[in-house]
C-alpha positions in Angstrom: 0.0 -0.2 0.2 3.0 2.2 0.8 4.3 1.9 -2.6 1.0 2.0 -4.5 0.2 5.5 -2.9 4.2 6.5 -3.2 3.2 6.5 -6.7 0.0 7.8 -7.2 1.3 10.8 -5.2 4.3 11.2 -7.9 2.2 10.7 -10.3 -0.5 13.2 -9.6 1.9 15.9 -8.5 3.8 15.3 -11.4 7.1 14.8 -10.1 10.3 12.1 -10.8 10.6 8.6 -9.4 14.3 8.2 -9.2 15.6 4.4 -8.5 18.9 3.8 -6.6 20.9 0.4 -5.5 23.2 0.7 -2.9 26.4 -1.4 -3.3 27.4 -4.1 -1.1 24.5 -2.5 1.8 25.2 -4.8 4.3 28.8 -4.2 4.5 27.8 -0.4 5.7 26.7 -1.8 9.0 28.8 -1.3 12.2 27.9 -4.3 14.8 27.0 -3.5 18.0 28.5 -6.3 20.1 31.4 -8.0 19.8 32.0 -10.9 16.8 34.8 -13.2 16.1 35.3 -14.9 13.1 38.2 -17.5 12.2 41.0 -15.9 9.4 40.3 -16.3 6.2 41.4 -19.0 4.6 45.1 -18.5 3.0 45.5 -16.0 6.2 49.1 -17.4 7.8 49.6 -14.2 9.7 46.9 -14.7 12.2 47.4 -18.7 13.0 45.6 -20.0 16.1 43.5 -16.6 16.7 40.1 -15.2 15.5 39.2 -11.9 13.9 37.4 -9.6 15.3 34.4 -7.8 13.0 34.0 -4.0 13.0 31.4 -4.2 10.5 28.9 -6.5 9.8 29.2 -9.3 6.7 26.7 -10.8 4.5 25.3 -14.2 6.2 25.1 -12.7 9.5 21.9 -12.6 11.8 22.4 -9.0 12.4 23.7 -7.9 9.2 20.4 -6.3 7.8 19.1 -5.0 11.2 22.6 -3.3 11.2 22.1 -1.7 8.0 19.1 -0.6 8.3 20.1 1.3 11.5 23.1 3.0 10.0 20.7 3.9 6.3 17.9 5.4 9.4 20.0 7.4 10.7 21.9 8.8 7.7 18.5 10.4 6.5 17.4 11.3 10.8 20.5 13.4 10.2 19.6 14.7 6.6 16.6 16.2 8.6 13.8 13.4 7.2 11.4 12.1 9.0 10.7 8.7 9.5 6.7 7.4 9.4 4.9 5.8 12.4 2.9 4.0 9.6 5.4 2.4 8.0 9.1 2.6 8.7 10.7 2.1 5.6 9.2 5.6 4.4 10.9 9.0 5.0 9.6 12.5 4.1 11.3 15.9 4.4 10.3 19.6 3.5 6.2 20.7 2.2 4.8 22.0 -0.8 7.5 22.7 -3.6 10.3 21.2 -1.3 8.9 17.8 -0.1 11.0 15.1 -0.9 10.0 11.3 0.0 11.7 8.6 0.8 10.8 5.0 0.5 13.3 2.4 1.5 13.9 -1.7 1.2 16.5 -3.0 2.6 18.9 -1.7 -0.4 16.2 -0.2 -3.0 15.7 3.0 -2.6 12.7 5.1 -4.3 12.5 9.1 -4.5 10.7 11.4 -5.0 9.7 15.2 -4.9 9.0 18.4 -6.3 12.4 19.6 -5.8 14.9 17.9 -8.1 18.1 20.1 -6.6 17.7 19.2 -3.4 16.7 15.2 -4.8 20.4 15.4 -6.6 22.1 17.0 -3.5 20.3 13.7 -1.8 21.7 11.7 -4.5 25.4 12.9 -3.8 25.3 12.7 -0.1 24.2 9.2 -0.4 26.8 8.4 -2.8 29.3 9.4 -0.6 28.6 8.1 2.3 27.6 4.3 1.0 28.2 4.4 -2.6 25.0 3.8 -5.2 23.7 2.8 -8.3 21.4 5.5 -9.5 19.2 3.1 -11.9 17.6 6.4 -13.1 13.7 6.2 -13.8 11.3 4.1 -11.9 10.9 0.6 -14.1 11.3 -2.4 -11.7 10.5 -2.4 -7.9 9.7 -5.2 -5.9 8.3 -7.4 -8.7 5.9 -4.2 -9.5 6.8 -3.0 -13.1 5.8 0.5 -13.9 5.4 2.5 -16.8 4.9 6.0 -17.1 3.6 8.4 -20.1 2.1 11.8 -20.2 -1.5 10.0 -19.5 -0.2 8.6 -16.1 2.0 5.8 -14.5 0.4 2.2 -15.1 1.6 -0.6 -12.6 1.3 -4.5 -13.1 2.9 -7.5 -12.8 3.3 -9.4 -15.7 6.8 -10.9 -15.3 5.8 -11.8 -12.1 2.4 -13.6 -13.7 5.2 -15.2 -16.6 6.8 -16.7 -13.6 4.1 -18.3 -12.1 2.8 -19.3 -14.8 6.0 -21.2 -15.5 6.6 -23.0 -12.2 3.1 -24.1 -12.4 3.8 -25.5 -15.9 0.9 -23.4 -17.7 2.7 -21.1 -20.1 0.8 -22.7 -22.7 -2.1 -23.2 -21.1 -6.0 -22.1 -22.6 -6.3 -18.5 -21.6 -9.8 -18.3 -19.1 -12.3 -15.4 -19.4 -13.2 -15.0 -16.0 -11.5 -15.9 -12.5 -13.3 -18.7 -11.5 -15.6 -21.5 -12.9 -19.4 -20.4 -13.1 -21.5 -22.1 -10.5 -18.5 -23.2 -8.3 -19.0 -24.4 -5.2 -16.2 -25.2 -3.1 -16.1 -27.0 0.5 -13.7 -28.2 3.2 -14.3 -31.8 2.9 -15.5 -32.8 -0.8 -12.7 -34.0 -2.9 -9.5 -36.2 -2.5 -6.6 -34.3 -0.3 -3.3 -33.1 -2.0 -0.7 -35.3 -1.6 2.0 -32.2 -1.6 -0.5 -29.5 0.4 2.3 -27.4 0.5 2.6 -26.4 -3.8 -1.0 -25.1 -3.4 -0.3 -22.9 -0.2 2.6 -21.1 -2.0 0.8 -20.9 -5.1 -2.1 -19.2 -3.0 0.8 -17.2 -1.9 1.9 -15.6 -4.5 -1.6 -15.1 -5.9 -2.2 -13.0 -2.6 0.7 -10.8 -3.6 -0.5 -10.6 -7.1 -3.0 -8.7 -5.8 -1.2 -5.7 -5.0 -2.1 -4.4 -9.1 -4.8 -7.4 -9.8 -8.1 -5.7 -7.5 -10.0 -8.2 -9.9 -8.3 -11.1 -8.7 -9.1 -10.3 -4.9 -12.3 -12.3 -4.4 -10.9 -15.5 -5.9 -7.9 -15.5 -4.2 -9.5 -14.8 -1.1 -11.6 -17.5 -1.9 -8.8 -19.7 -2.4 -7.3 -19.2 0.7 -10.0 -20.4 3.2 -8.7 -23.9 2.4 -4.9 -23.2 2.8 -6.1 -25.8 5.6 -6.3 -29.0 4.0 -6.3 -28.5 0.2 -8.0 -30.8 -1.9 -8.7 -31.4 -5.5 -11.2 -29.5 -6.3 -9.4 -26.6 -4.4 -6.6 -26.6 -6.8 -8.0 -26.9 -10.4 -9.9 -23.9 -9.0 -6.9 -22.0 -8.8 -5.3 -23.7 -11.8 -8.4 -21.9 -13.7 -7.7 -18.7 -12.0 -4.0 -18.8 -13.7 -5.6 -19.6 -17.2 -7.6 -16.5 -16.5 -4.3 -14.5 -15.8 -2.7 -16.0 -18.8 -5.4 -14.2 -20.8 -5.3 -10.6 -18.8 -1.7 -10.9 -18.4 -0.7 -7.1 -19.3 -4.0 -5.8 -17.0 -3.0 -3.5 -13.7 -3.7 -0.6 -12.0 -3.5 2.9 -14.3 -2.8 6.0 -12.6 -4.2 8.9 -14.3 
């Protein structure tokens, strides 16, 4: 919801959507407690000793938390205010000087009406962490973004293709509706699935697809009622929904 609101605001105001990537993000975090590791293989000067880490490494349990703490501290020093509703959202200023920053691990979105201030923020980020400027927002958390003078289109075409491929249904016949007509699914009718985790994973992926596909919300909500003991009729209904997605793969949300 925060991502969609962020994009909708930028679209309504006519603001650009900048996307950045932090290089080697987890290596920028400092450790609060003492962590020791064995010397790297081939390093002979520390035989019989251990090394104390000053910064976090990829693979440590604390790595993501320490990076988030470091990045949050940097933005707060720059004058940003962290949202109480969503801690990944930071805002600064108001009116024409308003800037918003949305963070997901090492992916960063920036929008606002003051382009010089945005460029200064990018330079400060690059100096502190080293960034990769990806230009205008195109792809974020599985959401494809296409902008024009008419507005912004959000869809998850690649995400749908991945679901179809995993289910072996890339060549299936498209369906016109999310669920078959006169469908009646119950808890106790039909044979139990031998691998219920396949059904649960599929429904979980469909739930994430709701971000840009409200037309399947009812169907996914209906299918999610049978996660505890999925049966063959439930799986058949889920596969029918995939057939519907195959026929409407380019559909998404449009913000004018």
